[in-house]
C-alpha positions as CSV (number, residue, x, y, z in Angstrom):
1,X,-26.6,-21.9,-1.8
2,X,-23.4,-23.6,-3.0
3,X,-20.3,-24.0,-0.9
4,X,-17.2,-22.5,-2.7
5,X,-14.9,-25.0,-1.1
6,X,-16.7,-28.0,-2.6
7,X,-16.9,-26.4,-6.1
8,X,-13.1,-25.8,-6.4
9,X,-10.9,-28.9,-6.6
10,X,-8.7,-29.8,-3.6
11,X,-6.2,-31.6,-5.8
12,X,-5.9,-32.8,-9.4
13,X,-3.5,-34.9,-11.5
14,X,-0.3,-33.0,-12.5
15,X,-0.4,-31.9,-16.2
16,X,3.4,-31.8,-16.3
17,X,4.6,-35.2,-15.0
18,X,1.1,-36.9,-15.1
19,X,2.1,-39.0,-12.1
20,X,2.0,-36.5,-9.2
21,X,-0.9,-34.8,-7.6
22,X,-1.2,-31.0,-7.6
23,X,-2.4,-29.4,-4.3
24,X,-2.9,-25.9,-3.0
25,X,0.0,-24.8,-0.8
26,X,1.2,-21.5,0.6
27,X,4.8,-20.8,-0.4
28,X,7.2,-17.9,-0.7
29,X,6.8,-16.1,-4.0
30,X,9.8,-14.4,-5.6
31,X,9.8,-11.8,-8.3
32,X,12.0,-9.0,-9.6
33,X,10.8,-5.4,-9.6
34,X,13.4,-3.5,-11.6
35,X,16.7,-4.3,-9.7
36,X,15.0,-5.4,-6.4
37,X,14.1,-8.9,-5.4
38,X,10.6,-9.0,-3.9
39,X,9.6,-11.9,-1.7
40,X,6.0,-12.6,-0.7
41,X,5.4,-15.1,2.1
42,X,2.3,-17.3,2.3
43,X,1.5,-16.9,-1.4
44,X,-1.1,-19.4,-2.8
45,X,0.2,-21.8,-5.4
46,X,-0.7,-25.2,-6.8
47,X,2.3,-27.5,-6.4
48,X,2.9,-31.0,-7.7
49,X,3.9,-33.4,-4.9
50,X,6.1,-35.4,-7.3
51,X,7.8,-33.0,-9.9
52,X,7.4,-29.7,-8.0
53,X,5.7,-27.9,-10.9
54,X,4.1,-24.7,-9.6
55,X,1.1,-22.8,-10.9
56,X,0.4,-19.6,-9.1
57,X,-3.1,-18.5,-8.2
58,X,-4.1,-16.0,-10.9
59,X,-6.2,-13.9,-8.5
60,X,-3.3,-13.6,-6.2
61,X,-0.9,-12.7,-9.1
62,X,-3.4,-10.0,-10.3
63,X,-3.6,-8.6,-6.7
64,X,0.2,-8.5,-6.3
65,X,0.6,-6.9,-9.7
66,X,-1.8,-4.1,-8.7
67,X,0.0,-3.6,-5.4
68,X,3.4,-3.4,-7.1
69,X,2.2,-1.0,-9.8
70,X,3.9,2.4,-9.2
71,X,0.7,4.2,-10.0
72,X,-1.4,2.2,-7.5
73,X,-3.5,4.5,-5.3
74,X,-3.2,7.6,-7.4
75,X,-6.2,9.0,-9.2
76,X,-6.3,9.8,-12.9
77,X,-6.8,13.5,-12.0
78,X,-3.6,13.5,-10.0
79,X,-1.6,12.1,-12.9
80,X,-3.1,14.6,-15.4
81,X,-2.5,17.6,-13.1
82,X,1.1,16.5,-12.4
83,X,1.8,16.2,-16.1
84,X,0.2,19.6,-16.8
85,X,2.2,21.3,-14.0
86,X,5.5,20.3,-15.6
87,X,4.5,21.0,-19.2
88,X,6.8,23.3,-21.0
89,X,5.2,26.6,-22.1
90,X,4.4,27.1,-25.7
91,X,7.2,29.2,-27.4
92,X,4.6,31.8,-28.6
93,X,3.3,32.4,-25.0
94,X,6.8,32.6,-23.7
95,X,7.6,35.4,-26.1
96,X,4.5,37.3,-25.2
97,X,2.9,36.9,-28.7
């Protein structure tokens, strides 16, 4: 059985400045959602100790994107039913033909 902590790097040389060391830190992540600024505390990011270059954890970004999705939590059936309920009637059926 392999230990996941030992298989992922604890730090690595910075690809941006090539002098610093990139380490995993938990920082506050900022993003815009339409006209609202969203802040997420304790967000995992790889940060260079010299130049400050940040690379956000891709799994955490995917998770956050799913959470901020306006359709999150609704089933496909609900979406179809809500669109059907507001569908405008066909002009032939409205005239009784």
